[in-house]
PDB file of N, CA, C and O in Angstrom, chain B, residues numbered from 101:
ATOM      1  N   MET B 101     115.959 109.762  52.432  1.00  0.00           N
ATOM      2  CA  MET B 101     115.364 108.491  52.753  1.00  0.00           C
ATOM      3  C   MET B 101     115.135 108.443  54.246  1.00  0.00           C
ATOM      4  O   MET B 101     116.095 108.565  55.007  1.00  0.00           O
ATOM      5  N   LEU B 102     113.914 108.271  54.696  1.00  0.00           N
ATOM      6  CA  LEU B 102     113.645 108.074  56.113  1.00  0.00           C
ATOM      7  C   LEU B 102     113.565 106.583  56.385  1.00  0.00           C
ATOM      8  O   LEU B 102     112.812 105.837  55.759  1.00  0.00           O
ATOM      9  N   ARG B 103     114.406 106.178  57.383  1.00  0.00           N
ATOM     10  CA  ARG B 103     114.501 104.776  57.777  1.00  0.00           C
ATOM     11  C   ARG B 103     114.324 104.617  59.172  1.00  0.00           C
ATOM     12  O   ARG B 103     114.716 105.521  59.910  1.00  0.00           O
ATOM     13  N   GLU B 104     113.758 103.538  59.675  1.00  0.00           N
ATOM     14  CA  GLU B 104     113.709 103.310  61.115  1.00  0.00           C
ATOM     15  C   GLU B 104     114.829 102.393  61.474  1.00  0.00           C
ATOM     16  O   GLU B 104     114.922 101.283  60.951  1.00  0.00           O
ATOM     17  N   ARG B 105     115.680 102.834  62.357  1.00  0.00           N
ATOM     18  CA  ARG B 105     116.812 102.032  62.754  1.00  0.00           C
ATOM     19  C   ARG B 105     116.455 101.100  63.918  1.00  0.00           C
ATOM     20  O   ARG B 105     115.580 101.380  64.737  1.00  0.00           O
ATOM     21  N   GLU B 106     117.176  99.988  63.945  1.00  0.00           N
ATOM     22  CA  GLU B 106     116.986  99.102  65.052  1.00  0.00           C
ATOM     23  C   GLU B 106     117.670  99.708  66.299  1.00  0.00           C
ATOM     24  O   GLU B 106     118.637 100.463  66.193  1.00  0.00           O
ATOM     25  N   ALA B 107     117.154  99.365  67.434  1.00  0.00           N
ATOM     26  CA  ALA B 107     117.603  99.985  68.668  1.00  0.00           C
ATOM     27  C   ALA B 107     119.077  99.623  68.842  1.00  0.00           C
ATOM     28  O   ALA B 107     119.462  98.467  68.667  1.00  0.00           O
ATOM     29  N   GLY B 108     119.864 100.574  69.172  1.00  0.00           N
ATOM     30  CA  GLY B 108     121.327 100.354  69.483  1.00  0.00           C
ATOM     31  C   GLY B 108     122.201 100.227  68.233  1.00  0.00           C
ATOM     32  O   GLY B 108     123.389  99.919  68.327  1.00  0.00           O
ATOM     33  N   MET B 109     121.613 100.462  67.084  1.00  0.00           N
ATOM     34  CA  MET B 109     122.433 100.400  65.870  1.00  0.00           C
ATOM     35  C   MET B 109     122.943 101.784  65.442  1.00  0.00           C
ATOM     36  O   MET B 109     122.308 102.807  65.696  1.00  0.00           O
ATOM     37  N   MET B 110     124.084 101.779  64.799  1.00  0.00           N
ATOM     38  CA  MET B 110     124.696 103.049  64.254  1.00  0.00           C
ATOM     39  C   MET B 110     124.539 102.940  62.727  1.00  0.00           C
ATOM     40  O   MET B 110     124.855 101.929  62.101  1.00  0.00           O
ATOM     41  N   SER B 111     124.023 104.064  62.167  1.00  0.00           N
ATOM     42  CA  SER B 111     123.846 104.057  60.676  1.00  0.00           C
ATOM     43  C   SER B 111     124.785 105.023  60.045  1.00  0.00           C
ATOM     44  O   SER B 111     125.142 106.031  60.654  1.00  0.00           O
ATOM     45  N   ALA B 112     125.211 104.736  58.798  1.00  0.00           N
ATOM     46  CA  ALA B 112     126.158 105.648  58.141  1.00  0.00           C
ATOM     47  C   ALA B 112     126.012 105.522  56.611  1.00  0.00           C
ATOM     48  O   ALA B 112     125.681 104.451  56.101  1.00  0.00           O
ATOM     49  N   TYR B 113     126.257 106.607  55.902  1.00  0.00           N
ATOM     50  CA  TYR B 113     126.343 106.556  54.434  1.00  0.00           C
ATOM     51  C   TYR B 113     127.900 106.579  54.123  1.00  0.00           C
ATOM     52  O   TYR B 113     128.652 107.391  54.663  1.00  0.00           O
ATOM     53  N   VAL B 114     128.287 105.706  53.287  1.00  0.00           N
ATOM     54  CA  VAL B 114     129.631 105.713  52.905  1.00  0.00           C
ATOM     55  C   VAL B 114     129.755 105.956  51.345  1.00  0.00           C
ATOM     56  O   VAL B 114     129.251 105.186  50.527  1.00  0.00           O
ATOM     57  N   PHE B 115     130.428 107.026  51.024  1.00  0.00           N
ATOM     58  CA  PHE B 115     130.575 107.410  49.572  1.00  0.00           C
ATOM     59  C   PHE B 115     131.932 106.779  49.116  1.00  0.00           C
ATOM     60  O   PHE B 115     132.986 106.907  49.740  1.00  0.00           O
ATOM     61  N   VAL B 116     131.780 106.101  47.985  1.00  0.00           N
ATOM     62  CA  VAL B 116     132.927 105.363  47.517  1.00  0.00           C
ATOM     63  C   VAL B 116     133.370 105.808  46.073  1.00  0.00           C
ATOM     64  O   VAL B 116     132.565 105.824  45.141  1.00  0.00           O
ATOM     65  N   TRP B 117     134.641 106.155  45.941  1.00  0.00           N
ATOM     66  CA  TRP B 117     135.207 106.520  44.608  1.00  0.00           C
ATOM     67  C   TRP B 117     135.983 105.336  44.101  1.00  0.00           C
ATOM     68  O   TRP B 117     136.758 104.740  44.848  1.00  0.00           O
ATOM     69  N   THR B 118     135.788 104.972  42.812  1.00  0.00           N
ATOM     70  CA  THR B 118     136.450 103.780  42.264  1.00  0.00           C
ATOM     71  C   THR B 118     137.189 104.124  41.006  1.00  0.00           C
ATOM     72  O   THR B 118     137.050 105.223  40.469  1.00  0.00           O
ATOM     73  N   LYS B 119     137.969 103.193  40.539  1.00  0.00           N
ATOM     74  CA  LYS B 119     138.582 103.347  39.228  1.00  0.00           C
ATOM     75  C   LYS B 119     137.472 103.385  38.158  1.00  0.00           C
ATOM     76  O   LYS B 119     136.400 102.809  38.342  1.00  0.00           O
ATOM     77  N   VAL B 120     137.750 104.072  37.041  1.00  0.00           N
ATOM     78  CA  VAL B 120     136.756 104.289  36.009  1.00  0.00           C
ATOM     79  C   VAL B 120     136.209 102.931  35.534  1.00  0.00           C
ATOM     80  O   VAL B 120     136.959 101.983  35.302  1.00  0.00           O
ATOM     81  N   GLY B 121     134.880 102.875  35.400  1.00  0.00           N
ATOM     82  CA  GLY B 121     134.193 101.669  34.905  1.00  0.00           C
ATOM     83  C   GLY B 121     134.036 100.580  35.819  1.00  0.00           C
ATOM     84  O   GLY B 121     133.564  99.518  35.412  1.00  0.00           O
ATOM     85  N   ARG B 122     134.409 100.742  37.104  1.00  0.00           N
ATOM     86  CA  ARG B 122     134.362  99.606  38.065  1.00  0.00           C
ATOM     87  C   ARG B 122     133.218  99.796  39.080  1.00  0.00           C
ATOM     88  O   ARG B 122     133.040  98.938  39.945  1.00  0.00           O
ATOM     89  N   GLY B 123     132.444 100.882  39.006  1.00  0.00           N
ATOM     90  CA  GLY B 123     131.388 101.105  39.966  1.00  0.00           C
ATOM     91  C   GLY B 123     130.344 100.002  40.184  1.00  0.00           C
ATOM     92  O   GLY B 123     130.069  99.595  41.313  1.00  0.00           O
ATOM     93  N   LYS B 124     129.822  99.574  39.168  1.00  0.00           N
ATOM     94  CA  LYS B 124     128.792  98.501  39.190  1.00  0.00           C
ATOM     95  C   LYS B 124     129.309  97.225  39.862  1.00  0.00           C
ATOM     96  O   LYS B 124     128.692  96.728  40.804  1.00  0.00           O
ATOM     97  N   MET B 125     130.410  96.707  39.393  1.00  0.00           N
ATOM     98  CA  MET B 125     131.019  95.549  39.957  1.00  0.00           C
ATOM     99  C   MET B 125     131.346  95.679  41.424  1.00  0.00           C
ATOM    100  O   MET B 125     131.097  94.751  42.194  1.00  0.00           O
ATOM    101  N   LEU B 126     131.906  96.824  41.837  1.00  0.00           N
ATOM    102  CA  LEU B 126     132.292  97.063  43.185  1.00  0.00           C
ATOM    103  C   LEU B 126     131.090  97.279  44.100  1.00  0.00           C
ATOM    104  O   LEU B 126     131.134  96.955  45.287  1.00  0.00           O
ATOM    105  N   ALA B 127     129.994  97.844  43.522  1.00  0.00           N
ATOM    106  CA  ALA B 127     128.815  97.944  44.353  1.00  0.00           C
ATOM    107  C   ALA B 127     128.232  96.540  44.622  1.00  0.00           C
ATOM    108  O   ALA B 127     127.663  96.294  45.685  1.00  0.00           O
ATOM    109  N   GLN B 128     128.373  95.678  43.702  1.00  0.00           N
ATOM    110  CA  GLN B 128     127.864  94.261  43.958  1.00  0.00           C
ATOM    111  C   GLN B 128     128.731  93.540  44.987  1.00  0.00           C
ATOM    112  O   GLN B 128     128.253  92.746  45.797  1.00  0.00           O
ATOM    113  N   GLN B 129     130.025  93.852  44.919  1.00  0.00           N
ATOM    114  CA  GLN B 129     130.924  93.237  45.952  1.00  0.00           C
ATOM    115  C   GLN B 129     130.702  93.820  47.278  1.00  0.00           C
ATOM    116  O   GLN B 129     130.632  93.083  48.261  1.00  0.00           O
ATOM    117  N   ILE B 130     130.584  95.102  47.377  1.00  0.00           N
ATOM    118  CA  ILE B 130     130.389  95.766  48.656  1.00  0.00           C
ATOM    119  C   ILE B 130     129.088  95.380  49.317  1.00  0.00           C
ATOM    120  O   ILE B 130     129.024  95.247  50.539  1.00  0.00           O
ATOM    121  N   ALA B 131     127.996  95.188  48.480  1.00  0.00           N
ATOM    122  CA  ALA B 131     126.679  94.831  48.991  1.00  0.00           C
ATOM    123  C   ALA B 131     126.787  93.521  49.806  1.00  0.00           C
ATOM    124  O   ALA B 131     125.918  93.295  50.648  1.00  0.00           O
ATOM    125  N   LYS B 132     127.773  92.665  49.615  1.00  0.00           N
ATOM    126  CA  LYS B 132     127.831  91.386  50.312  1.00  0.00           C
ATOM    127  C   LYS B 132     128.552  91.449  51.623  1.00  0.00           C
ATOM    128  O   LYS B 132     128.578  90.460  52.356  1.00  0.00           O
ATOM    129  N   LEU B 133     129.172  92.636  51.965  1.00  0.00           N
ATOM    130  CA  LEU B 133     129.830  92.832  53.227  1.00  0.00           C
ATOM    131  C   LEU B 133     128.820  92.872  54.379  1.00  0.00           C
ATOM    132  O   LEU B 133     127.737  93.446  54.268  1.00  0.00           O
ATOM    133  N   PRO B 134     129.211  92.249  55.471  1.00  0.00           N
ATOM    134  CA  PRO B 134     128.322  92.318  56.720  1.00  0.00           C
ATOM    135  C   PRO B 134     128.136  93.794  57.160  1.00  0.00           C
ATOM    136  O   PRO B 134     129.113  94.528  57.308  1.00  0.00           O
ATOM    137  N   GLY B 135     126.921  94.196  57.357  1.00  0.00           N
ATOM    138  CA  GLY B 135     126.538  95.504  57.829  1.00  0.00           C
ATOM    139  C   GLY B 135     126.058  96.442  56.784  1.00  0.00           C
ATOM    140  O   GLY B 135     125.473  97.491  57.056  1.00  0.00           O
ATOM    141  N   VAL B 136     126.341  96.007  55.494  1.00  0.00           N
ATOM    142  CA  VAL B 136     125.878  96.799  54.347  1.00  0.00           C
ATOM    143  C   VAL B 136     124.348  96.491  54.067  1.00  0.00           C
ATOM    144  O   VAL B 136     123.957  95.351  53.818  1.00  0.00           O
ATOM    145  N   LYS B 137     123.608  97.466  54.121  1.00  0.00           N
ATOM    146  CA  LYS B 137     122.188  97.333  53.751  1.00  0.00           C
ATOM    147  C   LYS B 137     121.852  97.652  52.306  1.00  0.00           C
ATOM    148  O   LYS B 137     120.909  97.116  51.724  1.00  0.00           O
ATOM    149  N   LEU B 138     122.650  98.537  51.755  1.00  0.00           N
ATOM    150  CA  LEU B 138     122.405  98.963  50.368  1.00  0.00           C
ATOM    151  C   LEU B 138     123.653  99.477  49.805  1.00  0.00           C
ATOM    152  O   LEU B 138     124.386 100.191  50.491  1.00  0.00           O
ATOM    153  N   ALA B 139     123.956  99.145  48.540  1.00  0.00           N
ATOM    154  CA  ALA B 139     125.083  99.556  47.807  1.00  0.00           C
ATOM    155  C   ALA B 139     124.682  99.848  46.428  1.00  0.00           C
ATOM    156  O   ALA B 139     124.384  98.913  45.684  1.00  0.00           O
ATOM    157  N   ASP B 140     124.645 101.156  45.991  1.00  0.00           N
ATOM    158  CA  ASP B 140     124.182 101.464  44.682  1.00  0.00           C
ATOM    159  C   ASP B 140     125.296 102.181  43.879  1.00  0.00           C
ATOM    160  O   ASP B 140     125.989 103.077  44.363  1.00  0.00           O
ATOM    161  N   CYS B 141     125.416 101.707  42.587  1.00  0.00           N
ATOM    162  CA  CYS B 141     126.318 102.412  41.687  1.00  0.00           C
ATOM    163  C   CYS B 141     125.527 103.637  41.198  1.00  0.00           C
ATOM    164  O   CYS B 141     124.338 103.561  40.888  1.00  0.00           O
ATOM    165  N   CYS B 142     126.234 104.746  41.148  1.00  0.00           N
ATOM    166  CA  CYS B 142     125.687 106.017  40.842  1.00  0.00           C
ATOM    167  C   CYS B 142     126.257 106.576  39.608  1.00  0.00           C
ATOM    168  O   CYS B 142     127.343 106.160  39.207  1.00  0.00           O
ATOM    169  N   TRP B 143     125.574 107.536  38.942  1.00  0.00           N
ATOM    170  CA  TRP B 143     126.034 108.221  37.703  1.00  0.00           C
ATOM    171  C   TRP B 143     126.702 109.503  38.295  1.00  0.00           C
ATOM    172  O   TRP B 143     126.013 110.314  38.913  1.00  0.00           O
ATOM    173  N   GLY B 144     127.947 109.676  38.121  1.00  0.00           N
ATOM    174  CA  GLY B 144     128.669 110.884  38.685  1.00  0.00           C
ATOM    175  C   GLY B 144     129.584 110.458  39.846  1.00  0.00           C
ATOM    176  O   GLY B 144     129.989 109.301  39.953  1.00  0.00           O
ATOM    177  N   ARG B 145     129.876 111.387  40.666  1.00  0.00           N
ATOM    178  CA  ARG B 145     130.717 111.140  41.753  1.00  0.00           C
ATOM    179  C   ARG B 145     130.076 111.422  43.107  1.00  0.00           C
ATOM    180  O   ARG B 145     129.539 112.516  43.281  1.00  0.00           O
ATOM    181  N   PRO B 146     130.094 110.531  44.053  1.00  0.00           N
ATOM    182  CA  PRO B 146     130.868 109.362  44.162  1.00  0.00           C
ATOM    183  C   PRO B 146     130.339 108.259  43.248  1.00  0.00           C
ATOM    184  O   PRO B 146     129.224 108.407  42.748  1.00  0.00           O
ATOM    185  N   ASP B 147     131.029 107.210  43.003  1.00  0.00           N
ATOM    186  CA  ASP B 147     130.693 106.151  42.128  1.00  0.00           C
ATOM    187  C   ASP B 147     129.646 105.155  42.773  1.00  0.00           C
ATOM    188  O   ASP B 147     128.774 104.597  42.107  1.00  0.00           O
ATOM    189  N   VAL B 148     129.811 104.994  44.092  1.00  0.00           N
ATOM    190  CA  VAL B 148     128.987 104.074  44.831  1.00  0.00           C
ATOM    191  C   VAL B 148     128.518 104.725  46.152  1.00  0.00           C
ATOM    192  O   VAL B 148     129.326 105.298  46.883  1.00  0.00           O
ATOM    193  N   VAL B 149     127.268 104.636  46.436  1.00  0.00           N
ATOM    194  CA  VAL B 149     126.764 105.055  47.711  1.00  0.00           C
ATOM    195  C   VAL B 149     126.285 103.822  48.494  1.00  0.00           C
ATOM    196  O   VAL B 149     125.508 102.989  48.027  1.00  0.00           O
ATOM    197  N   VAL B 150     126.821 103.781  49.732  1.00  0.00           N
ATOM    198  CA  VAL B 150     126.544 102.564  50.624  1.00  0.00           C
ATOM    199  C   VAL B 150     125.804 103.137  51.812  1.00  0.00           C
ATOM    200  O   VAL B 150     126.113 104.204  52.342  1.00  0.00           O
ATOM    201  N   PHE B 151     124.801 102.354  52.198  1.00  0.00           N
ATOM    202  CA  PHE B 151     124.167 102.559  53.507  1.00  0.00           C
ATOM    203  C   PHE B 151     124.412 101.393  54.363  1.00  0.00           C
ATOM    204  O   PHE B 151     124.127 100.245  54.021  1.00  0.00           O
ATOM    205  N   ALA B 152     124.958 101.722  55.509  1.00  0.00           N
ATOM    206  CA  ALA B 152     125.349 100.627  56.469  1.00  0.00           C
ATOM    207  C   ALA B 152     124.719 100.806  57.882  1.00  0.00           C
ATOM    208  O   ALA B 152     124.490 101.917  58.361  1.00  0.00           O
ATOM    209  N   GLU B 153     124.470  99.695  58.476  1.00  0.00           N
ATOM    210  CA  GLU B 153     123.976  99.638  59.898  1.00  0.00           C
ATOM    211  C   GLU B 153     124.873  98.704  60.681  1.00  0.00           C
ATOM    212  O   GLU B 153     124.967  97.524  60.345  1.00  0.00           O
ATOM    213  N   VAL B 154     125.514  99.179  61.679  1.00  0.00           N
ATOM    214  CA  VAL B 154     126.398  98.350  62.457  1.00  0.00           C
ATOM    215  C   VAL B 154     126.110  98.583  63.994  1.00  0.00           C
ATOM    216  O   VAL B 154     125.318  99.451  64.360  1.00  0.00           O
ATOM    217  N   THR B 155     126.751  97.816  64.822  1.00  0.00           N
ATOM    218  CA  THR B 155     126.474  97.931  66.258  1.00  0.00           C
ATOM    219  C   THR B 155     127.197  99.129  66.915  1.00  0.00           C
ATOM    220  O   THR B 155     126.665  99.701  67.866  1.00  0.00           O
ATOM    221  N   ASP B 156     128.365  99.512  66.444  1.00  0.00           N
ATOM    222  CA  ASP B 156     129.103 100.571  67.085  1.00  0.00           C
ATOM    223  C   ASP B 156     130.254 101.109  66.193  1.00  0.00           C
ATOM    224  O   ASP B 156     130.486 100.600  65.096  1.00  0.00           O
ATOM    225  N   ALA B 157     130.959 102.137  66.680  1.00  0.00           N
ATOM    226  CA  ALA B 157     132.050 102.732  65.946  1.00  0.00           C
ATOM    227  C   ALA B 157     133.110 101.768  65.512  1.00  0.00           C
ATOM    228  O   ALA B 157     133.656 101.885  64.415  1.00  0.00           O
ATOM    229  N   LYS B 158     133.416 100.787  66.389  1.00  0.00           N
ATOM    230  CA  LYS B 158     134.461  99.794  66.074  1.00  0.00           C
ATOM    231  C   LYS B 158     134.002  98.956  64.920  1.00  0.00           C
ATOM    232  O   LYS B 158     134.828  98.594  64.082  1.00  0.00           O
ATOM    233  N   ALA B 159     132.772  98.632  64.824  1.00  0.00           N
ATOM    234  CA  ALA B 159     132.265  97.812  63.752  1.00  0.00           C
ATOM    235  C   ALA B 159     132.219  98.603  62.526  1.00  0.00           C
ATOM    236  O   ALA B 159     132.499  98.053  61.461  1.00  0.00           O
ATOM    237  N   LEU B 160     131.877  99.912  62.565  1.00  0.00           N
ATOM    238  CA  LEU B 160     131.876 100.768  61.369  1.00  0.00           C
ATOM    239  C   LEU B 160     133.371 100.907  60.841  1.00  0.00           C
ATOM    240  O   LEU B 160     133.617 100.828  59.637  1.00  0.00           O
ATOM    241  N   ASP B 161     134.302 101.106  61.749  1.00  0.00           N
ATOM    242  CA  ASP B 161     135.674 101.142  61.299  1.00  0.00           C
ATOM    243  C   ASP B 161     136.092  99.928  60.611  1.00  0.00           C
ATOM    244  O   ASP B 161     136.755  99.977  59.574  1.00  0.00           O
ATOM    245  N   GLY B 162     135.705  98.790  61.184  1.00  0.00           N
ATOM    246  CA  GLY B 162     135.977  97.504  60.540  1.00  0.00           C
ATOM    247  C   GLY B 162     135.383  97.342  59.131  1.00  0.00           C
ATOM    248  O   GLY B 162     136.019  96.814  58.219  1.00  0.00           O
ATOM    249  N   LEU B 163     134.142  97.816  58.994  1.00  0.00           N
ATOM    250  CA  LEU B 163     133.506  97.714  57.692  1.00  0.00           C
ATOM    251  C   LEU B 163     134.171  98.638  56.709  1.00  0.00           C
ATOM    252  O   LEU B 163     134.481  98.230  55.590  1.00  0.00           O
ATOM    253  N   VAL B 164     134.399  99.888  57.103  1.00  0.00           N
ATOM    254  CA  VAL B 164     134.963 100.902  56.068  1.00  0.00           C
ATOM    255  C   VAL B 164     136.438 100.588  55.841  1.00  0.00           C
ATOM    256  O   VAL B 164     136.867 100.302  54.723  1.00  0.00           O
ATOM    257  N   VAL B 165     137.196 100.650  56.921  1.00  0.00           N
ATOM    258  CA  VAL B 165     138.622 100.506  56.737  1.00  0.00           C
ATOM    259  C   VAL B 165     139.018  99.055  56.403  1.00  0.00           C
ATOM    260  O   VAL B 165     139.836  98.824  55.513  1.00  0.00           O
ATOM    261  N   GLY B 166     138.448  98.102  57.105  1.00  0.00           N
ATOM    262  CA  GLY B 166     138.856  96.740  56.960  1.00  0.00           C
ATOM    263  C   GLY B 166     138.119  96.011  55.860  1.00  0.00           C
ATOM    264  O   GLY B 166     138.465  94.882  55.511  1.00  0.00           O
ATOM    265  N   GLY B 167     137.145  96.628  55.337  1.00  0.00           N
ATOM    266  CA  GLY B 167     136.229  95.944  54.300  1.00  0.00           C
ATOM    267  C   GLY B 167     136.212  96.764  53.028  1.00  0.00           C
ATOM    268  O   GLY B 167     136.913  96.418  52.077  1.00  0.00           O
ATOM    269  N   ILE B 168     135.426  97.856  52.971  1.00  0.00           N
ATOM    270  CA  ILE B 168     135.195  98.614  51.749  1.00  0.00           C
ATOM    271  C   ILE B 168     136.459  99.162  51.146  1.00  0.00           C
ATOM    272  O   ILE B 168     136.666  99.028  49.940  1.00  0.00           O
ATOM    273  N   ALA B 169     137.319  99.780  51.945  1.00  0.00           N
ATOM    274  CA  ALA B 169     138.548 100.426  51.428  1.00  0.00           C
ATOM    275  C   ALA B 169     139.559  99.332  50.905  1.00  0.00           C
ATOM    276  O   ALA B 169     140.491  99.654  50.168  1.00  0.00           O
ATOM    277  N   LYS B 170     139.356  98.083  51.290  1.00  0.00           N
ATOM    278  CA  LYS B 170     140.332  97.104  50.834  1.00  0.00           C
ATOM    279  C   LYS B 170     139.827  96.339  49.592  1.00  0.00           C
ATOM    280  O   LYS B 170     140.517  95.467  49.063  1.00  0.00           O
ATOM    281  N   VAL B 171     138.599  96.689  49.139  1.00  0.00           N
ATOM    282  CA  VAL B 171     138.116  96.090  47.846  1.00  0.00           C
ATOM    283  C   VAL B 171     138.988  96.657  46.706  1.00  0.00           C
ATOM    284  O   VAL B 171     139.220  97.860  46.586  1.00  0.00           O
ATOM    285  N   ARG B 172     139.430  95.744  45.918  1.00  0.00           N
ATOM    286  CA  ARG B 172     140.268  96.192  44.825  1.00  0.00           C
ATOM    287  C   ARG B 172     139.646  97.218  43.848  1.00  0.00           C
ATOM    288  O   ARG B 172     138.517  97.062  43.384  1.00  0.00           O
ATOM    289  N   ASP B 173     140.358  98.171  43.588  1.00  0.00           N
ATOM    290  CA  ASP B 173     139.931  99.321  42.704  1.00  0.00           C
ATOM    291  C   ASP B 173     139.074 100.382  43.383  1.00  0.00           C
ATOM    292  O   ASP B 173     138.546 101.267  42.709  1.00  0.00           O
ATOM    293  N   VAL B 174     138.923 100.309  44.734  1.00  0.00           N
ATOM    294  CA  VAL B 174     138.342 101.385  45.517  1.00  0.00           C
ATOM    295  C   VAL B 174     139.518 102.433  45.747  1.00  0.00           C
ATOM    296  O   VAL B 174     140.561 102.105  46.313  1.00  0.00           O
ATOM    297  N   GLU B 175     139.294 103.628  45.303  1.00  0.00           N
ATOM    298  CA  GLU B 175     140.312 104.653  45.407  1.00  0.00           C
ATOM    299  C   GLU B 175     140.125 105.521  46.651  1.00  0.00           C
ATOM    300  O   GLU B 175     141.119 106.024  47.177  1.00  0.00           O
ATOM    301  N   ALA B 176     138.956 105.713  47.127  1.00  0.00           N
ATOM    302  CA  ALA B 176     138.710 106.534  48.369  1.00  0.00           C
ATOM    303  C   ALA B 176     137.360 106.334  48.930  1.00  0.00           C
ATOM    304  O   ALA B 176     136.455 105.898  48.218  1.00  0.00           O
ATOM    305  N   THR B 177     137.172 106.646  50.232  1.00  0.00           N
ATOM    306  CA  THR B 177     135.871 106.565  50.824  1.00  0.00           C
ATOM    307  C   THR B 177     135.663 107.796  51.657  1.00  0.00           C
ATOM    308  O   THR B 177     136.616 108.458  52.068  1.00  0.00           O
ATOM    309  N   GLU B 178     134.402 108.100  51.904  1.00  0.00           N
ATOM    310  CA  GLU B 178     133.998 109.232  52.783  1.00  0.00           C
ATOM    311  C   GLU B 178     132.767 108.738  53.595  1.00  0.00           C
ATOM    312  O   GLU B 178     131.763 108.278  53.051  1.00  0.00           O
ATOM    313  N   THR B 179     132.921 108.870  54.950  1.00  0.00           N
ATOM    314  CA  THR B 179     131.789 108.250  55.765  1.00  0.00           C
ATOM    315  C   THR B 179     131.031 109.426  56.408  1.00  0.00           C
ATOM    316  O   THR B 179     131.627 110.405  56.858  1.00  0.00           O
ATOM    317  N   HIS B 180     129.701 109.291  56.433  1.00  0.00           N
ATOM    318  CA  HIS B 180     128.795 110.239  57.081  1.00  0.00           C
ATOM    319  C   HIS B 180     127.929 109.462  57.992  1.00  0.00           C
ATOM    320  O   HIS B 180     127.193 108.573  57.565  1.00  0.00           O
ATOM    321  N   LEU B 181     128.010 109.797  59.297  1.00  0.00           N
ATOM    322  CA  LEU B 181     127.199 109.216  60.289  1.00  0.00           C
ATOM    323  C   LEU B 181     125.798 109.798  60.273  1.00  0.00           C
ATOM    324  O   LEU B 181     125.616 111.004  60.113  1.00  0.00           O
ATOM    325  N   VAL B 182     124.769 108.896  60.448  1.00  0.00           N
ATOM    326  CA  VAL B 182     123.431 109.389  60.537  1.00  0.00           C
ATOM    327  C   VAL B 182     123.080 109.715  62.014  1.00  0.00           C
ATOM    328  O   VAL B 182     123.100 108.846  62.886  1.00  0.00           O
ATOM    329  N   LEU B 183     122.765 110.978  62.244  1.00  0.00           N
ATOM    330  CA  LEU B 183     122.511 111.449  63.585  1.00  0.00           C
ATOM    331  C   LEU B 183     121.135 111.173  64.067  1.00  0.00           C
ATOM    332  O   LEU B 183     120.940 110.815  65.229  1.00  0.00           O
ATOM    333  N   ALA B 184     120.140 111.335  63.173  1.00  0.00           N
ATOM    334  CA  ALA B 184     118.721 111.101  63.517  1.00  0.00           C
ATOM    335  C   ALA B 184     117.997 110.855  62.217  1.00  0.00           C
ATOM    336  O   ALA B 184     118.408 111.292  61.142  1.00  0.00           O
ATOM    337  N   SER B 185     116.884 110.126  62.363  1.00  0.00           N
ATOM    338  CA  SER B 185     115.980 109.858  61.220  1.00  0.00           C
ATOM    339  C   SER B 185     114.591 109.920  61.686  1.00  0.00           C
ATOM    340  O   SER B 185     113.666 109.728  60.897  1.00  0.00           O
TER     341      SER B 185
END
């Protein structure tokens, strides 16, 4: 997916593993978090793929560690920074 980022923004894909059968509901919850641009439930693993745009690394940490990872039934996350698009 080619996207044009806003100046000064940091983009990342966050892969989310959930408890069985919880992907769709968790994608809907995660989509409401500030900085999340897209949260899709997927068939297979990971269960949810999130695209996020935030101002800096501290905001990304807050989103992933302080937000996504704390959603009930999230088992694990893996974050990939977008270097260029």
